C-alpha positions as CSV (number, residue, x, y, z in Angstrom):
1,M,-27.9,-16.3,-20.1
2,F,-26.6,-13.0,-20.7
3,F,-23.7,-14.0,-17.7
4,L,-23.6,-17.6,-18.9
5,N,-22.4,-16.7,-21.9
6,A,-19.8,-14.1,-20.5
7,Y,-18.4,-17.4,-18.5
8,K,-17.5,-19.6,-21.7
9,L,-16.4,-16.8,-23.3
10,L,-13.9,-15.9,-20.1
11,Q,-13.4,-19.6,-20.1
12,K,-11.6,-20.4,-23.4
13,K,-10.2,-17.6,-23.7
14,R,-8.9,-18.2,-20.8
15,R,-6.4,-14.9,-20.4
16,P,-6.3,-12.0,-18.3
17,T,-9.4,-10.2,-18.4
18,F,-10.4,-6.2,-17.7
19,I,-13.6,-6.4,-15.9
20,P,-16.0,-3.3,-17.2
21,L,-17.6,-1.4,-14.6
22,F,-20.9,-2.3,-16.1
23,Y,-20.8,-5.5,-15.5
24,I,-20.1,-4.9,-11.9
25,S,-23.2,-2.7,-11.8
26,C,-25.4,-5.5,-13.1
27,F,-24.0,-8.5,-10.6
28,S,-24.8,-5.5,-8.0
29,F,-28.2,-5.5,-9.0
30,V,-28.4,-9.0,-8.9
31,F,-27.5,-10.0,-5.8
32,G,-29.0,-6.7,-3.9
33,Q,-28.0,-3.6,-1.9
34,T,-26.5,-5.5,0.9
35,K,-23.1,-7.2,-0.5
36,S,-19.9,-4.7,0.0
37,N,-18.0,-4.5,-3.2
38,D,-15.5,-6.1,-1.8
39,Q,-18.1,-8.7,-2.5
40,Y,-19.2,-7.8,-5.5
41,H,-14.8,-8.1,-6.3
42,E,-14.8,-11.9,-5.1
43,W,-17.3,-13.1,-6.2
44,F,-16.6,-11.7,-10.4
45,D,-13.8,-13.0,-9.0
46,G,-15.1,-16.2,-8.0
47,L,-16.7,-16.9,-11.1
48,V,-14.4,-17.1,-13.9
49,G,-11.5,-17.6,-12.2
50,I,-8.7,-15.4,-10.6
51,E,-6.3,-17.3,-13.3
52,N,-8.8,-15.1,-15.4
53,T,-8.5,-11.6,-14.4
54,A,-5.2,-9.4,-15.5
55,L,-3.9,-10.5,-11.4
56,Y,-2.5,-13.4,-12.8
57,N,-0.1,-11.5,-15.0
58,G,2.4,-11.3,-12.7
59,I,6.5,-13.1,-11.9
60,G,6.3,-16.3,-10.3
61,Y,8.2,-14.9,-6.9
62,I,11.2,-16.9,-5.3
63,E,13.0,-16.3,-2.1
64,K,16.7,-15.5,-2.8
65,Y,18.1,-15.6,1.5
66,K,18.0,-17.8,3.4
67,V,16.7,-16.3,7.3
68,I,17.1,-18.3,10.5
69,N,15.8,-15.8,13.2
70,D,13.2,-13.4,13.3
71,Y,15.0,-10.3,11.5
72,H,12.9,-10.9,8.7
73,K,12.3,-9.0,5.1
74,F,8.5,-8.7,5.2
75,Y,6.2,-5.8,6.5
76,K,5.0,-7.4,10.1
77,T,5.2,-11.0,9.2
78,T,6.4,-13.8,7.3
79,D,2.9,-14.7,7.2
80,F,0.5,-14.0,4.4
81,L,-1.6,-11.4,5.5
82,P,-5.4,-10.5,4.4
83,G,-4.9,-7.7,1.7
84,S,-6.5,-5.8,-1.4
85,I,-5.2,-4.7,-4.4
86,V,-5.1,-2.0,-7.9
87,Y,-3.6,-3.6,-10.6
88,D,-3.9,-2.6,-13.7
89,K,-6.8,0.2,-13.2
90,N,-8.8,-3.2,-11.4
91,Y,-9.8,-3.4,-7.8
92,Y,-9.3,-7.3,-6.1
93,S,-10.0,-7.8,-2.8
94,G,-10.0,-10.9,-0.5
95,L,-6.3,-11.7,-1.4
96,E,-3.7,-12.9,0.7
97,M,-0.4,-10.9,0.6
98,K,3.4,-10.4,2.1
99,Y,5.0,-6.7,1.3
100,D,8.8,-7.7,0.8
101,L,10.4,-4.4,2.2
102,D,13.8,-5.4,1.2
103,E,13.1,-5.0,-2.9
104,D,10.1,-3.3,-2.2
105,L,7.3,-5.9,-3.3
106,I,4.4,-7.3,-3.0
107,V,4.2,-11.5,-3.2
108,L,0.9,-12.8,-3.7
109,N,-0.6,-16.2,-2.0
110,L,-2.5,-17.4,-5.2
111,K,-4.4,-20.4,-6.2
112,H,-4.2,-21.7,-9.6
113,G,-7.0,-25.7,-9.1
114,L,-5.0,-27.3,-6.2
115,R,-1.7,-25.5,-6.6
116,I,-1.0,-22.5,-4.9
117,V,1.1,-20.2,-6.7
118,L,3.0,-17.8,-5.4
119,L,3.4,-14.1,-7.4
120,Q,5.3,-11.3,-7.6
121,P,2.5,-8.9,-9.0
122,I,4.5,-6.2,-12.0
123,K,5.4,-3.3,-10.0
124,K,4.0,-0.3,-12.1
125,K,0.6,-1.4,-13.0
126,V,0.0,-1.2,-9.0
127,M,-1.4,1.9,-7.8
128,R,-2.3,0.6,-4.1
129,F,-3.1,-1.6,-1.9
130,T,-3.9,-2.5,1.4
131,I,-2.8,-5.3,3.7
132,D,-3.6,-6.0,7.3
133,N,-6.2,-2.7,6.7
134,H,-2.5,-0.1,6.2
135,S,-3.3,1.5,2.6
136,F,-0.5,2.0,0.1
137,I,0.2,4.1,-2.6
138,N,2.4,3.1,-5.3
139,I,4.9,6.9,-6.3
140,N,6.2,7.0,-9.9
141,D,5.8,10.4,-10.8
142,S,8.3,12.2,-12.1
143,L,8.5,14.9,-9.8
144,A,9.3,11.5,-7.0
145,S,12.1,10.8,-9.0
146,A,13.3,14.1,-8.8
147,F,13.2,14.5,-4.8
148,N,14.6,10.3,-5.6
149,I,11.6,9.1,-4.1
150,L,9.8,6.4,-5.4
151,G,7.7,3.1,-4.8
152,F,5.2,1.7,-2.4
153,H,4.5,4.0,0.8
154,E,2.1,3.8,3.7
155,V,-0.2,6.3,4.2
156,L,-0.7,7.7,7.0
157,L,-2.3,10.9,7.1
158,E,-4.5,12.6,3.5
159,N,-6.6,15.1,3.6
160,S,-7.0,18.1,0.7
161,S,-3.6,19.9,2.4
162,F,-1.6,17.1,1.6
163,Q,-0.1,13.8,2.7
164,L,1.9,12.2,5.8
165,L,3.2,9.0,4.0
166,E,5.8,6.3,5.9
167,K,8.4,5.0,3.5
168,H,8.9,1.0,5.0
169,Q,11.8,-0.8,4.2
170,K,14.8,-3.3,5.6
171,K,18.2,-4.0,4.7
172,R,19.9,-6.2,4.4
173,F,22.3,-7.6,6.2
174,Q,24.8,-11.2,5.5
175,R,25.6,-13.3,8.3
176,K,28.2,-15.9,8.8
177,G,27.5,-19.0,11.0
178,K,28.8,-22.2,12.1
179,N,28.1,-24.2,9.1
180,T,26.0,-21.9,7.3
181,V,25.5,-18.3,5.9
182,Y,22.2,-16.2,5.9
183,H,20.7,-12.7,5.9
184,E,19.0,-10.0,8.2
185,F,16.9,-7.2,7.5
186,K,16.5,-4.6,9.8
187,S,13.7,-1.7,9.9
188,R,15.0,1.5,8.5
189,N,12.0,3.6,8.1
190,F,11.3,7.0,7.4
191,N,8.2,9.7,7.2
192,I,7.3,12.2,3.7
193,L,5.6,15.2,3.1
194,H,3.9,15.6,0.2
195,Y,2.9,19.2,-0.4
196,N,2.9,22.2,-2.7
197,N,3.8,19.1,-5.0
198,E,7.2,19.2,-2.7
199,Y,8.5,16.6,-1.0
200,F,10.0,17.1,2.1
201,T,11.6,14.2,4.7
202,V,9.9,14.4,8.1
203,K,10.9,13.8,11.3
204,N,9.8,16.0,14.1
205,R,8.1,19.5,14.5
206,K,11.4,21.0,13.8
207,D,10.9,20.0,10.0
208,F,7.2,20.9,10.1
209,T,7.9,24.5,11.4
210,K,10.5,25.0,7.9
211,I,8.1,24.0,5.6
212,F,5.2,26.0,7.5
213,P,7.9,29.1,9.0
214,E,3.8,30.6,9.4
215,F,2.5,28.4,11.9
216,K,5.8,28.0,13.7
217,K,4.3,29.7,17.4
218,Q,1.6,27.6,17.0
219,I,3.3,24.4,16.0
220,E,5.6,24.6,19.2
221,T,2.6,24.9,21.2
222,Y,1.0,22.1,20.2
223,S,3.6,20.0,20.3
224,K,3.9,21.2,24.2
225,K,1.0,20.0,24.9
226,K,0.7,17.1,23.0
227,S,2.7,14.2,24.8
228,F,4.0,11.2,23.1
229,P,6.7,8.5,24.1
230,K,9.0,7.4,21.3
231,S,6.6,4.2,21.3
232,T,4.4,6.8,19.6
233,Y,6.4,8.0,17.1
234,R,4.1,7.7,14.8
235,Q,1.2,9.1,16.5
236,H,3.0,12.0,16.5
237,L,3.7,12.8,13.4
238,V,0.3,11.8,12.7
239,S,-1.6,14.6,15.5
240,L,1.2,17.3,14.0
241,A,-0.1,17.1,10.6
242,R,-4.3,17.1,11.8
243,R,-3.4,20.7,13.1
244,I,-1.3,22.0,10.7
245,H,-4.4,20.7,8.4
246,E,-6.2,22.6,10.4
247,L,-4.5,25.8,10.9
248,L,-4.5,25.6,6.7
249,L,-7.8,25.6,6.2
250,E,-8.1,28.3,8.7
251,Q,-6.7,30.6,6.8
252,K,-7.9,29.1,3.4
253,I,-11.0,31.0,5.0
254,N,-9.7,33.7,6.9
255,S,-8.4,35.1,3.4
256,K,-11.2,34.8,2.0
């Protein structure tokens, strides 16, 4: 009876709704422990209607640029990809989304009755999101602002020592065809290490040795042993960062 009354109340209000942790705990008890957290949230959103949640508090999305080839502005593909989002301190899963790398924003494909709505969540309320099993965080603190590092960044590696991030972005170019004007977008990605309350741009082992001069010998030795082609550049950075994390842990243990 409690859930029925709560549902009727939400239907009457038809406005963004905060999902208290207590309710989620109750739902977990009702459905048993075989359901995942994502299933709980999808069930709740289905019960109250996604349009009754805070996620629906966004901006309508309109495509601004004409594209006639594969040089589009989105992450991976122009198709909507499966994902989840932490928005205004609430978690939503089972979503369809795109990540616009030109304007650094998310586009959600939401249902509103029989209609499909393309919605752009308010960026400052997005804490983190996943798209196609890749995790992104929203950096908007004063420290990052001082380093001119803001917006969504993919988390390549996160541990107790540091975060290794990648900024996905695409630069826009206007082109003129025979009878039309269109745009092409080219990738301009770069990597960042967030360590000791500072942000460092990292491209190769030399950048890591500048940040960790005490491990210069170990970094060079490790890099020589590991051979990565250019196509696996990201794997090389992640592998090297993992090794440096191990060295930092060893240093901490030995200092005790």
